[in-house]
N, CA, C, O and the ligand as a Tripos MOL2 file, in Angstrom:
@<TRIPOS>MOLECULE
protein
  285   283    72     0     0
PROTEIN
NO_CHARGES

@<TRIPOS>ATOM
      1 N          -4.3170   -2.7570   12.4680 N.3       1 MET1
      2 CA         -4.0180   -2.9560   11.0300 C.3       1 MET1
      3 C          -2.5060   -2.9950   10.8310 C.2       1 MET1
      4 O          -1.8050   -2.0410   11.1710 O.2       1 MET1
      5 N          -2.0280   -4.0550   10.3020 N.am      2 THR2
      6 CA         -0.5900   -4.2050   10.0790 C.3       2 THR2
      7 C          -0.2060   -3.6500    8.7150 C.2       2 THR2
      8 O          -0.9290   -3.7870    7.7280 O.2       2 THR2
      9 N           0.9490   -3.0270    8.7030 N.am      3 VAL3
     10 CA          1.4440   -2.4870    7.4410 C.3       3 VAL3
     11 C           2.1710   -3.5930    6.6800 C.2       3 VAL3
     12 O           3.1760   -4.1320    7.1440 O.2       3 VAL3
     13 N           1.6590   -3.9070    5.5390 N.am      4 ALA4
     14 CA          2.2560   -4.9860    4.7530 C.3       4 ALA4
     15 C           3.5370   -4.5120    4.0720 C.2       4 ALA4
     16 O           3.6550   -3.3500    3.6840 O.2       4 ALA4
     17 N           4.4660   -5.4030    3.9380 N.am      5 ARG5
     18 CA          5.7000   -5.0780    3.2180 C.3       5 ARG5
     19 C           5.3950   -4.8540    1.7470 C.2       5 ARG5
     20 O           4.4860   -5.4530    1.1720 O.2       5 ARG5
     21 N           6.1790   -3.9810    1.1700 N.am      6 LYS6
     22 CA          6.0260   -3.7690   -0.2700 C.3       6 LYS6
     23 C           6.3730   -5.0560   -1.0160 C.2       6 LYS6
     24 O           7.4040   -5.6840   -0.7730 O.2       6 LYS6
     25 N           5.5020   -5.4160   -1.9070 N.am      7 GLN7
     26 CA          5.7250   -6.6770   -2.6010 C.3       7 GLN7
     27 C           5.7070   -6.4780   -4.1040 C.2       7 GLN7
     28 O           5.0580   -5.5730   -4.6300 O.2       7 GLN7
     29 N           6.4280   -7.3370   -4.7650 N.am      8 SER8
     30 CA          6.4160   -7.3130   -6.2190 C.3       8 SER8
     31 C           6.3530   -8.7500   -6.7120 C.2       8 SER8
     32 O           6.3040   -9.6860   -5.9140 O.2       8 SER8
     33 N           6.3540   -8.9180   -8.0100 N.am      9 LYS9
     34 CA          6.2600  -10.2660   -8.5660 C.3       9 LYS9
     35 C           7.5770  -10.6830   -9.1740 C.2       9 LYS9
     36 O           8.2620   -9.8920   -9.8230 O.2       9 LYS9
     37 N           7.9180  -11.9350   -8.9540 N.am     10 CYS10
     38 CA          9.1030  -12.4950   -9.5800 C.3      10 CYS10
     39 C           8.8870  -12.5530  -11.0870 C.2      10 CYS10
     40 O           7.8690  -13.0810  -11.5350 O.2      10 CYS10
     41 N           9.8130  -12.0250  -11.8800 N.am     11 PRO11
     42 CA          9.6300  -12.0340  -13.3360 C.3      11 PRO11
     43 C           9.7700  -13.4270  -13.9520 C.2      11 PRO11
     44 O           9.4590  -13.6260  -15.1270 O.2      11 PRO11
     45 N          10.2400  -14.3870  -13.1540 N.am     12 TYR12
     46 CA         10.4880  -15.7310  -13.6940 C.3      12 TYR12
     47 C           9.3610  -16.7060  -13.3840 C.2      12 TYR12
     48 O           8.9390  -17.4740  -14.2480 O.2      12 TYR12
     49 N           8.8620  -16.6690  -12.1130 N.am     13 CYS13
     50 CA          7.8170  -17.6200  -11.7370 C.3      13 CYS13
     51 C           6.5120  -16.9170  -11.3680 C.2      13 CYS13
     52 O           5.5020  -17.5730  -11.1120 O.2      13 CYS13
     53 N           6.5330  -15.5730  -11.3410 N.am     14 PHE14
     54 CA          5.3500  -14.7560  -11.0840 C.3      14 PHE14
     55 C           4.7440  -14.9960   -9.7050 C.2      14 PHE14
     56 O           3.5580  -14.7470   -9.4890 O.2      14 PHE14
     57 N           5.5600  -15.4760   -8.7800 N.am     15 GLU15
     58 CA          5.1030  -15.5780   -7.4020 C.3      15 GLU15
     59 C           5.3520  -14.2460   -6.7080 C.2      15 GLU15
     60 O           6.2190  -13.4780   -7.1230 O.2      15 GLU15
     61 N           4.5980  -13.9770   -5.6620 N.am     16 THR16
     62 CA          4.7620  -12.7210   -4.9140 C.3      16 THR16
     63 C           6.0010  -12.8010   -4.0380 C.2      16 THR16
     64 O           6.1740  -13.7470   -3.2690 O.2      16 THR16
     65 N           6.8610  -11.7970   -4.1650 N.am     17 ILE17
     66 CA          8.0850  -11.7320   -3.3750 C.3      17 ILE17
     67 C           8.2430  -10.3240   -2.8200 C.2      17 ILE17
     68 O           7.5530   -9.4020   -3.2540 O.2      17 ILE17
     69 N           9.1480  -10.1570   -1.8620 N.am     18 ALA18
     70 CA          9.4340   -8.8280   -1.3260 C.3      18 ALA18
     71 C          10.1050   -7.9790   -2.3970 C.2      18 ALA18
     72 O          10.8950   -8.4720   -3.2030 O.2      18 ALA18
     73 N           9.7730   -6.6930   -2.3870 N.am     19 GLU19
     74 CA         10.2870   -5.8050   -3.4210 C.3      19 GLU19
     75 C          11.8110   -5.6930   -3.3790 C.2      19 GLU19
     76 O          12.4640   -5.5440   -4.4120 O.2      19 GLU19
     77 N          12.3690   -5.7680   -2.1530 N.am     20 GLU20
     78 CA         13.8190   -5.6210   -2.0030 C.3      20 GLU20
     79 C          14.5680   -6.9270   -2.2290 C.2      20 GLU20
     80 O          15.7970   -6.9550   -2.1760 O.2      20 GLU20
     81 N          13.8430   -7.9980   -2.4760 N.am     21 ALA21
     82 CA         14.4770   -9.3050   -2.5950 C.3      21 ALA21
     83 C          15.4690   -9.3270   -3.7470 C.2      21 ALA21
     84 O          15.1930   -8.8380   -4.8420 O.2      21 ALA21
     85 N          16.6370   -9.9100   -3.4700 N.am     22 THR22
     86 CA         17.6270  -10.0650   -4.5300 C.3      22 THR22
     87 C          17.5920  -11.4840   -5.0850 C.2      22 THR22
     88 O          18.2090  -11.7810   -6.1080 O.2      22 THR22
     89 N          16.8590  -12.3570   -4.3920 N.am     23 ARG23
     90 CA         16.7280  -13.7330   -4.8650 C.3      23 ARG23
     91 C          15.3120  -14.2050   -4.5820 C.2      23 ARG23
     92 O          14.8290  -14.0880   -3.4560 O.2      23 ARG23
     93 N          14.6570  -14.7310   -5.5860 N.am     24 CYS24
     94 CA         13.2950  -15.2110   -5.4270 C.3      24 CYS24
     95 C          13.2680  -16.3960   -4.4780 C.2      24 CYS24
     96 O          14.0550  -17.3320   -4.6120 O.2      24 CYS24
     97 N          12.3430  -16.3460   -3.5070 N.am     25 LYS25
     98 CA         12.2780  -17.4380   -2.5260 C.3      25 LYS25
     99 C          11.5410  -18.6450   -3.0810 C.2      25 LYS25
    100 O          11.5600  -19.7150   -2.4710 O.2      25 LYS25
    101 N          10.9020  -18.4940   -4.2080 N.am     26 HIS26
    102 CA         10.1450  -19.5990   -4.7940 C.3      26 HIS26
    103 C          10.9720  -20.3710   -5.8210 C.2      26 HIS26
    104 O          11.0680  -21.5970   -5.7530 O.2      26 HIS26
    105 N          11.5660  -19.6530   -6.7690 N.am     27 CYS27
    106 CA         12.3140  -20.3470   -7.8170 C.3      27 CYS27
    107 C          13.8140  -20.0790   -7.7000 C.2      27 CYS27
    108 O          14.5970  -20.5810   -8.5070 O.2      27 CYS27
    109 N          14.2230  -19.2820   -6.6920 N.am     28 HIS28
    110 CA         15.6370  -18.9840   -6.3990 C.3      28 HIS28
    111 C          16.3410  -18.2830   -7.5590 C.2      28 HIS28
    112 O          17.5540  -18.4080   -7.7290 O.2      28 HIS28
    113 N          15.5800  -17.5580   -8.3410 N.am     29 ALA29
    114 CA         16.1860  -16.8000   -9.4300 C.3      29 ALA29
    115 C          16.9200  -15.5810   -8.8760 C.2      29 ALA29
    116 O          16.4670  -14.9580   -7.9150 O.2      29 ALA29
    117 N          18.0300  -15.2530   -9.4740 N.am     30 ASP30
    118 CA         18.8130  -14.0920   -9.0440 C.3      30 ASP30
    119 C          18.1800  -12.8180   -9.5900 C.2      30 ASP30
    120 O          18.1110  -12.6130  -10.8020 O.2      30 ASP30
    121 N          17.7270  -11.9790   -8.6930 N.am     31 LEU31
    122 CA         17.0440  -10.7520   -9.1090 C.3      31 LEU31
    123 C          17.8940   -9.5150   -8.8790 C.2      31 LEU31
    124 O          17.4170   -8.3930   -9.0500 O.2      31 LEU31
    125 N          19.1390   -9.7050   -8.4960 N.am     32 SER32
    126 CA         19.9900   -8.5600   -8.1340 C.3      32 SER32
    127 C          20.6010   -7.8900   -9.3600 C.2      32 SER32
    128 O          20.8800   -6.6920   -9.3350 O.2      32 SER32
    129 N          20.8100   -8.6510  -10.4280 N.am     33 LYS33
    130 CA         21.5100   -8.1080  -11.6010 C.3      33 LYS33
    131 C          20.7710   -6.9350  -12.2260 C.2      33 LYS33
    132 O          21.3670   -5.9120  -12.5620 O.2      33 LYS33
    133 N          19.4690   -7.1040  -12.3740 N.am     34 LYS34
    134 CA         18.6750   -6.0750  -13.0220 C.3      34 LYS34
    135 C          18.7470   -4.7630  -12.2370 C.2      34 LYS34
    136 O          18.9270   -3.6860  -12.8050 O.2      34 LYS34
    137 N          18.6000   -4.8890  -10.8980 N.am     35 LYS35
    138 CA         18.6320   -3.7000  -10.0450 C.3      35 LYS35
    139 C          20.0000   -3.0420  -10.0940 C.2      35 LYS35
    140 O          20.1090   -1.8210  -10.2060 O.2      35 LYS35
    141 N          21.0480   -3.8630  -10.0090 N.am     36 LYS36
    142 CA         22.4030   -3.3230  -10.0150 C.3      36 LYS36
    143 C          22.6710   -2.5660  -11.3040 C.2      36 LYS36
    144 O          23.2700   -1.4900  -11.2890 O.2      36 LYS36
    145 N          22.2310   -3.1250  -12.4050 N.am     37 LYS37
    146 CA         22.4620   -2.4890  -13.7010 C.3      37 LYS37
    147 C          21.7450   -1.1360  -13.7510 C.2      37 LYS37
    148 O          22.2820   -0.1460  -14.2500 O.2      37 LYS37
    149 N          20.5270   -1.1220  -13.2220 N.am     38 LEU38
    150 CA         19.7400    0.1090  -13.2110 C.3      38 LEU38
    151 C          20.4490    1.1740  -12.3790 C.2      38 LEU38
    152 O          20.5470    2.3310  -12.7880 O.2      38 LEU38
    153 N          20.9460    0.7680  -11.1980 N.am     39 PHE39
    154 CA         21.6330    1.7130  -10.3350 C.3      39 PHE39
    155 C          22.9570    2.1520  -10.9500 C.2      39 PHE39
    156 O          23.3590    3.3060  -10.8050 O.2      39 PHE39
    157 N          23.6290    1.2410  -11.6300 N.am     40 ALA40
    158 CA         24.8910    1.5980  -12.2740 C.3      40 ALA40
    159 C          24.6430    2.6410  -13.3570 C.2      40 ALA40
    160 O          25.3830    3.6180  -13.4690 O.2      40 ALA40
    161 N          23.6110    2.4290  -14.1430 N.am     41 ASN41
    162 CA         23.2720    3.4000  -15.1800 C.3      41 ASN41
    163 C          22.9210    4.7440  -14.5710 C.2      41 ASN41
    164 O          23.3160    5.7970  -15.0740 O.2      41 ASN41
    165 N          22.1730    4.6900  -13.4810 N.am     42 LEU42
    166 CA         21.7800    5.9140  -12.7960 C.3      42 LEU42
    167 C          23.0090    6.6380  -12.2630 C.2      42 LEU42
    168 O          23.1160    7.8590  -12.3750 O.2      42 LEU42
    169 N          23.9380    5.8790  -11.6810 N.am     43 ASN43
    170 CA         25.1630    6.4720  -11.1430 C.3      43 ASN43
    171 C          26.0060    7.0650  -12.2680 C.2      43 ASN43
    172 O          26.5360    8.1680  -12.1330 O.2      43 ASN43
    173 N          26.1330    6.3400  -13.3720 N.am     44 ASN44
    174 CA         26.8930    6.8580  -14.5020 C.3      44 ASN44
    175 C          26.3020    8.1590  -15.0060 C.2      44 ASN44
    176 O          27.0230    9.1090  -15.3120 O.2      44 ASN44
    177 N          24.9980    8.1920  -15.0900 N.am     45 PHE45
    178 CA         24.3040    9.3830  -15.5550 C.3      45 PHE45
    179 C          24.5610   10.5330  -14.6020 C.2      45 PHE45
    180 O          24.8330   11.6560  -15.0260 O.2      45 PHE45
    181 N          24.4730   10.2410  -13.2860 N.am     46 ARG46
    182 CA         24.6390   11.2740  -12.2740 C.3      46 ARG46
    183 C          26.0760   11.7900  -12.2740 C.2      46 ARG46
    184 O          26.3060   12.9960  -12.1780 O.2      46 ARG46
    185 N          27.0360   10.8820  -12.3810 N.am     47 ILE47
    186 CA         28.4490   11.2700  -12.3860 C.3      47 ILE47
    187 C          28.7490   12.1100  -13.6290 C.2      47 ILE47
    188 O          29.4500   13.1190  -13.5510 O.2      47 ILE47
    189 N          28.2210   11.6910  -14.7570 N.am     48 GLY48
    190 CA         28.4260   12.4530  -15.9780 C.3      48 GLY48
    191 C          27.8190   13.8360  -15.8880 C.2      48 GLY48
    192 O          28.4140   14.8200  -16.3270 O.2      48 GLY48
    193 N          26.6340   13.9020  -15.3170 N.am     49 PHE49
    194 CA         25.9180   15.1670  -15.1400 C.3      49 PHE49
    195 C          26.6930   16.0960  -14.2210 C.2      49 PHE49
    196 O          26.8850   17.2700  -14.5380 O.2      49 PHE49
    197 N          27.1480   15.5630  -13.0560 N.am     50 LEU50
    198 CA         27.8590   16.3720  -12.0750 C.3      50 LEU50
    199 C          29.2070   16.8330  -12.6210 C.2      50 LEU50
    200 O          29.5850   17.9900  -12.4380 O.2      50 LEU50
    201 N          29.9370   15.9360  -13.2900 N.am     51 SER51
    202 CA         31.2370   16.3340  -13.8270 C.3      51 SER51
    203 C          31.0570   17.3690  -14.9360 C.2      51 SER51
    204 O          31.9130   18.2320  -15.1260 O.2      51 SER51
    205 N          29.9550   17.2830  -15.6610 N.am     52 GLY52
    206 CA         29.6550   18.2950  -16.6720 C.3      52 GLY52
    207 C          29.4560   19.6590  -16.0440 C.2      52 GLY52
    208 O          29.9820   20.6600  -16.5300 O.2      52 GLY52
    209 N          28.6950   19.6950  -14.9610 N.am     53 ILE53
    210 CA         28.4690   20.9600  -14.2420 C.3      53 ILE53
    211 C          29.7830   21.4850  -13.6700 C.2      53 ILE53
    212 O          30.0890   22.6720  -13.7780 O.2      53 ILE53
    213 N          30.5590   20.5800  -13.0570 N.am     54 LEU54
    214 CA         31.8360   20.9690  -12.4540 C.3      54 LEU54
    215 C          32.7780   21.5210  -13.5190 C.2      54 LEU54
    216 O          33.4220   22.5490  -13.3060 O.2      54 LEU54
    217 N          32.8620   20.8530  -14.6500 N.am     55 PHE55
    218 CA         33.7150   21.2760  -15.7560 C.3      55 PHE55
    219 C          33.3160   22.6750  -16.2280 C.2      55 PHE55
    220 O          34.1660   23.5380  -16.4490 O.2      55 PHE55
    221 N          32.0000   22.8820  -16.3780 N.am     56 THR56
    222 CA         31.5020   24.1890  -16.8090 C.3      56 THR56
    223 C          31.8590   25.2780  -15.7950 C.2      56 THR56
    224 O          32.2640   26.3800  -16.1640 O.2      56 THR56
    225 N          31.6990   24.9430  -14.4970 N.am     57 LEU57
    226 CA         32.0280   25.9050  -13.4430 C.3      57 LEU57
    227 C          33.5060   26.2590  -13.4680 C.2      57 LEU57
    228 O          33.8710   27.4260  -13.3250 O.2      57 LEU57
    229 N          34.3650   25.2480  -13.6510 N.am     58 ILE58
    230 CA         35.8130   25.4840  -13.6770 C.3      58 ILE58
    231 C          36.1740   26.3660  -14.8730 C.2      58 ILE58
    232 O          36.9690   27.2970  -14.7430 O.2      58 ILE58
    233 N          35.6010   26.0790  -16.0120 N.am     59 ILE59
    234 CA         35.8570   26.8810  -17.2110 C.3      59 ILE59
    235 C          35.4340   28.3320  -16.9900 C.2      59 ILE59
    236 O          36.1460   29.2690  -17.3500 O.2      59 ILE59
    237 N          34.2420   28.4900  -16.3810 N.am     60 TRP60
    238 CA         33.7450   29.8310  -16.1030 C.3      60 TRP60
    239 C          34.6510   30.5600  -15.1210 C.2      60 TRP60
    240 O          34.9280   31.7470  -15.2960 O.2      60 TRP60
    241 N          35.1210   29.8500  -14.0750 N.am     61 ALA61
    242 CA         35.9980   30.4460  -13.0700 C.3      61 ALA61
    243 C          37.3150   30.8700  -13.7150 C.2      61 ALA61
    244 O          37.8000   31.9760  -13.4760 O.2      61 ALA61
    245 N          37.8890   29.9930  -14.5260 N.am     62 LEU62
    246 CA         39.1420   30.3200  -15.2200 C.3      62 LEU62
    247 C          38.9520   31.5230  -16.1280 C.2      62 LEU62
    248 O          39.7850   32.4280  -16.1670 O.2      62 LEU62
    249 N          37.8590   31.5170  -16.8480 N.am     63 PHE63
    250 CA         37.5490   32.6040  -17.7670 C.3      63 PHE63
    251 C          37.4020   33.9240  -17.0100 C.2      63 PHE63
    252 O          37.8870   34.9700  -17.4420 O.2      63 PHE63
    253 N          36.7120   33.8400  -15.8560 N.am     64 TYR64
    254 CA         36.4850   35.0230  -15.0370 C.3      64 TYR64
    255 C          37.8140   35.5730  -14.5040 C.2      64 TYR64
    256 O          38.0750   36.7730  -14.5800 O.2      64 TYR64
    257 N          38.6600   34.6610  -13.9560 N.am     65 PHE65
    258 CA         39.9370   35.1100  -13.4020 C.3      65 PHE65
    259 C          40.8540   35.6220  -14.5100 C.2      65 PHE65
    260 O          41.5970   36.5830  -14.3130 O.2      65 PHE65
    261 N          40.7990   34.9900  -15.6510 N.am     66 TRP66
    262 CA         41.6090   35.4130  -16.7940 C.3      66 TRP66
    263 C          41.2110   36.8200  -17.2340 C.2      66 TRP66
    264 O          42.0570   37.6570  -17.5480 O.2      66 TRP66
    265 N          39.8740   37.0600  -17.2460 N.am     67 LEU67
    266 CA         39.3700   38.3830  -17.6480 C.3      67 LEU67
    267 C          39.7540   39.4540  -16.6360 C.2      67 LEU67
    268 O          40.2110   40.5380  -16.9970 O.2      67 LEU67
    269 N          39.5560   39.1220  -15.3330 N.am     68 SER68
    270 CA         39.8530   40.1140  -14.2880 C.3      68 SER68
    271 C          41.3570   40.3460  -14.1890 C.2      68 SER68
    272 O          41.7910   41.4490  -13.8580 O.2      68 SER68
    273 N          42.1500   39.3270  -14.4710 N.am     69 GLY69
    274 CA         43.5960   39.4810  -14.4340 C.3      69 GLY69
    275 C          44.0920   40.3040  -15.6080 C.2      69 GLY69
    276 O          44.9960   41.1250  -15.4570 O.2      69 GLY69
    277 N          43.5060   40.0890  -16.7760 N.am     70 ALA70
    278 CA         43.9470   40.8010  -17.9680 C.3      70 ALA70
    279 C          43.4120   42.2310  -17.9850 C.2      70 ALA70
    280 O          44.0460   43.1470  -18.5090 O.2      70 ALA70
    281 N          42.2060   42.3970  -17.3850 N.am     71 GLY71
    282 CA         41.5670   43.6930  -17.4300 C.3      71 GLY71
    283 C          42.1100   44.5650  -16.3190 C.2      71 GLY71
    284 O          41.6960   45.7160  -16.1790 O.2      71 GLY71
    285 ZN         10.6150  -16.7660   -8.8070 Zn       72 ZN72
@<TRIPOS>BOND
     1     1     2 1
     2     2     3 1
     3     3     4 2
     4     3     5 am
     5     5     6 1
     6     6     7 1
     7     7     8 2
     8     7     9 am
     9     9    10 1
    10    10    11 1
    11    11    12 2
    12    11    13 am
    13    13    14 1
    14    14    15 1
    15    15    16 2
    16    15    17 am
    17    17    18 1
    18    18    19 1
    19    19    20 2
    20    19    21 am
    21    21    22 1
    22    22    23 1
    23    23    24 2
    24    23    25 am
    25    25    26 1
    26    26    27 1
    27    27    28 2
    28    27    29 am
    29    29    30 1
    30    30    31 1
    31    31    32 2
    32    31    33 am
    33    33    34 1
    34    34    35 1
    35    35    36 2
    36    35    37 am
    37    37    38 1
    38    38    39 1
    39    39    40 2
    40    39    41 am
    41    41    42 1
    42    42    43 1
    43    43    44 2
    44    43    45 am
    45    45    46 1
    46    46    47 1
    47    47    48 2
    48    47    49 am
    49    49    50 1
    50    50    51 1
    51    51    52 2
    52    51    53 am
    53    53    54 1
    54    54    55 1
    55    55    56 2
    56    55    57 am
    57    57    58 1
    58    58    59 1
    59    59    60 2
    60    59    61 am
    61    61    62 1
    62    62    63 1
    63    63    64 2
    64    63    65 am
    65    65    66 1
    66    66    67 1
    67    67    68 2
    68    67    69 am
    69    69    70 1
    70    70    71 1
    71    71    72 2
    72    71    73 am
    73    73    74 1
    74    74    75 1
    75    75    76 2
    76    75    77 am
    77    77    78 1
    78    78    79 1
    79    79    80 2
    80    79    81 am
    81    81    82 1
    82    82    83 1
    83    83    84 2
    84    83    85 am
    85    85    86 1
    86    86    87 1
    87    87    88 2
    88    87    89 am
    89    89    90 1
    90    90    91 1
    91    91    92 2
    92    91    93 am
    93    93    94 1
    94    94    95 1
    95    95    96 2
    96    95    97 am
    97    97    98 1
    98    98    99 1
    99    99   100 2
   100    99   101 am
   101   101   102 1
   102   102   103 1
   103   103   104 2
   104   103   105 am
   105   105   106 1
   106   106   107 1
   107   107   108 2
   108   107   109 am
   109   109   110 1
   110   110   111 1
   111   111   112 2
   112   111   113 am
   113   113   114 1
   114   114   115 1
   115   115   116 2
   116   115   117 am
   117   117   118 1
   118   118   119 1
   119   119   120 2
   120   119   121 am
   121   121   122 1
   122   122   123 1
   123   123   124 2
   124   123   125 am
   125   125   126 1
   126   126   127 1
   127   127   128 2
   128   127   129 am
   129   129   130 1
   130   130   131 1
   131   131   132 2
   132   131   133 am
   133   133   134 1
   134   134   135 1
   135   135   136 2
   136   135   137 am
   137   137   138 1
   138   138   139 1
   139   139   140 2
   140   139   141 am
   141   141   142 1
   142   142   143 1
   143   143   144 2
   144   143   145 am
   145   145   146 1
   146   146   147 1
   147   147   148 2
   148   147   149 am
   149   149   150 1
   150   150   151 1
   151   151   152 2
   152   151   153 am
   153   153   154 1
   154   154   155 1
   155   155   156 2
   156   155   157 am
   157   157   158 1
   158   158   159 1
   159   159   160 2
   160   159   161 am
   161   161   162 1
   162   162   163 1
   163   163   164 2
   164   163   165 am
   165   165   166 1
   166   166   167 1
   167   167   168 2
   168   167   169 am
   169   169   170 1
   170   170   171 1
   171   171   172 2
   172   171   173 am
   173   173   174 1
   174   174   175 1
   175   175   176 2
   176   175   177 am
   177   177   178 1
   178   178   179 1
   179   179   180 2
   180   179   181 am
   181   181   182 1
   182   182   183 1
   183   183   184 2
   184   183   185 am
   185   185   186 1
   186   186   187 1
   187   187   188 2
   188   187   189 am
   189   189   190 1
   190   190   191 1
   191   191   192 2
   192   191   193 am
   193   193   194 1
   194   194   195 1
   195   195   196 2
   196   195   197 am
   197   197   198 1
   198   198   199 1
   199   199   200 2
   200   199   201 am
   201   201   202 1
   202   202   203 1
   203   203   204 2
   204   203   205 am
   205   205   206 1
   206   206   207 1
   207   207   208 2
   208   207   209 am
   209   209   210 1
   210   210   211 1
   211   211   212 2
   212   211   213 am
   213   213   214 1
   214   214   215 1
   215   215   216 2
   216   215   217 am
   217   217   218 1
   218   218   219 1
   219   219   220 2
   220   219   221 am
   221   221   222 1
   222   222   223 1
   223   223   224 2
   224   223   225 am
   225   225   226 1
   226   226   227 1
   227   227   228 2
   228   227   229 am
   229   229   230 1
   230   230   231 1
   231   231   232 2
   232   231   233 am
   233   233   234 1
   234   234   235 1
   235   235   236 2
   236   235   237 am
   237   237   238 1
   238   238   239 1
   239   239   240 2
   240   239   241 am
   241   241   242 1
   242   242   243 1
   243   243   244 2
   244   243   245 am
   245   245   246 1
   246   246   247 1
   247   247   248 2
   248   247   249 am
   249   249   250 1
   250   250   251 1
   251   251   252 2
   252   251   253 am
   253   253   254 1
   254   254   255 1
   255   255   256 2
   256   255   257 am
   257   257   258 1
   258   258   259 1
   259   259   260 2
   260   259   261 am
   261   261   262 1
   262   262   263 1
   263   263   264 2
   264   263   265 am
   265   265   266 1
   266   266   267 1
   267   267   268 2
   268   267   269 am
   269   269   270 1
   270   270   271 1
   271   271   272 2
   272   271   273 am
   273   273   274 1
   274   274   275 1
   275   275   276 2
   276   275   277 am
   277   277   278 1
   278   278   279 1
   279   279   280 2
   280   279   281 am
   281   281   282 1
   282   282   283 1
   283   283   284 2
@<TRIPOS>SUBSTRUCTURE
     1 MET1         2 RESIDUE 1 A MET
     2 THR2         6 RESIDUE 1 A THR
     3 VAL3        10 RESIDUE 1 A VAL
     4 ALA4        14 RESIDUE 1 A ALA
     5 ARG5        18 RESIDUE 1 A ARG
     6 LYS6        22 RESIDUE 1 A LYS
     7 GLN7        26 RESIDUE 1 A GLN
     8 SER8        30 RESIDUE 1 A SER
     9 LYS9        34 RESIDUE 1 A LYS
    10 CYS10       38 RESIDUE 1 A CYS
    11 PRO11       42 RESIDUE 1 A PRO
    12 TYR12       46 RESIDUE 1 A TYR
    13 CYS13       50 RESIDUE 1 A CYS
    14 PHE14       54 RESIDUE 1 A PHE
    15 GLU15       58 RESIDUE 1 A GLU
    16 THR16       62 RESIDUE 1 A THR
    17 ILE17       66 RESIDUE 1 A ILE
    18 ALA18       70 RESIDUE 1 A ALA
    19 GLU19       74 RESIDUE 1 A GLU
    20 GLU20       78 RESIDUE 1 A GLU
    21 ALA21       82 RESIDUE 1 A ALA
    22 THR22       86 RESIDUE 1 A THR
    23 ARG23       90 RESIDUE 1 A ARG
    24 CYS24       94 RESIDUE 1 A CYS
    25 LYS25       98 RESIDUE 1 A LYS
    26 HIS26      102 RESIDUE 1 A HIS
    27 CYS27      106 RESIDUE 1 A CYS
    28 HIS28      110 RESIDUE 1 A HIS
    29 ALA29      114 RESIDUE 1 A ALA
    30 ASP30      118 RESIDUE 1 A ASP
    31 LEU31      122 RESIDUE 1 A LEU
    32 SER32      126 RESIDUE 1 A SER
    33 LYS33      130 RESIDUE 1 A LYS
    34 LYS34      134 RESIDUE 1 A LYS
    35 LYS35      138 RESIDUE 1 A LYS
    36 LYS36      142 RESIDUE 1 A LYS
    37 LYS37      146 RESIDUE 1 A LYS
    38 LEU38      150 RESIDUE 1 A LEU
    39 PHE39      154 RESIDUE 1 A PHE
    40 ALA40      158 RESIDUE 1 A ALA
    41 ASN41      162 RESIDUE 1 A ASN
    42 LEU42      166 RESIDUE 1 A LEU
    43 ASN43      170 RESIDUE 1 A ASN
    44 ASN44      174 RESIDUE 1 A ASN
    45 PHE45      178 RESIDUE 1 A PHE
    46 ARG46      182 RESIDUE 1 A ARG
    47 ILE47      186 RESIDUE 1 A ILE
    48 GLY48      190 RESIDUE 1 A GLY
    49 PHE49      194 RESIDUE 1 A PHE
    50 LEU50      198 RESIDUE 1 A LEU
    51 SER51      202 RESIDUE 1 A SER
    52 GLY52      206 RESIDUE 1 A GLY
    53 ILE53      210 RESIDUE 1 A ILE
    54 LEU54      214 RESIDUE 1 A LEU
    55 PHE55      218 RESIDUE 1 A PHE
    56 THR56      222 RESIDUE 1 A THR
    57 LEU57      226 RESIDUE 1 A LEU
    58 ILE58      230 RESIDUE 1 A ILE
    59 ILE59      234 RESIDUE 1 A ILE
    60 TRP60      238 RESIDUE 1 A TRP
    61 ALA61      242 RESIDUE 1 A ALA
    62 LEU62      246 RESIDUE 1 A LEU
    63 PHE63      250 RESIDUE 1 A PHE
    64 TYR64      254 RESIDUE 1 A TYR
    65 PHE65      258 RESIDUE 1 A PHE
    66 TRP66      262 RESIDUE 1 A TRP
    67 LEU67      266 RESIDUE 1 A LEU
    68 SER68      270 RESIDUE 1 A SER
    69 GLY69      274 RESIDUE 1 A GLY
    70 ALA70      278 RESIDUE 1 A ALA
    71 GLY71      282 RESIDUE 1 A GLY
    72 ZN72       285 GROUP 0 **** ****
């Protein structure tokens, strides 16, 4: 039994294409933009989330050192 490649449908011509395809082999539509945008949004979200945590940690560290230094 062979393991079939993951497949999806081209949103333009509805032919079956490989899921990782960046260009439809049937109608040659560019399928990379949608994925890139999704990943960019995901990266922006992740970067914002991480910098938020980092900022909070730095504030807490400063606050802690300020308290221990003053106390
Ligand atoms: Zn297509």
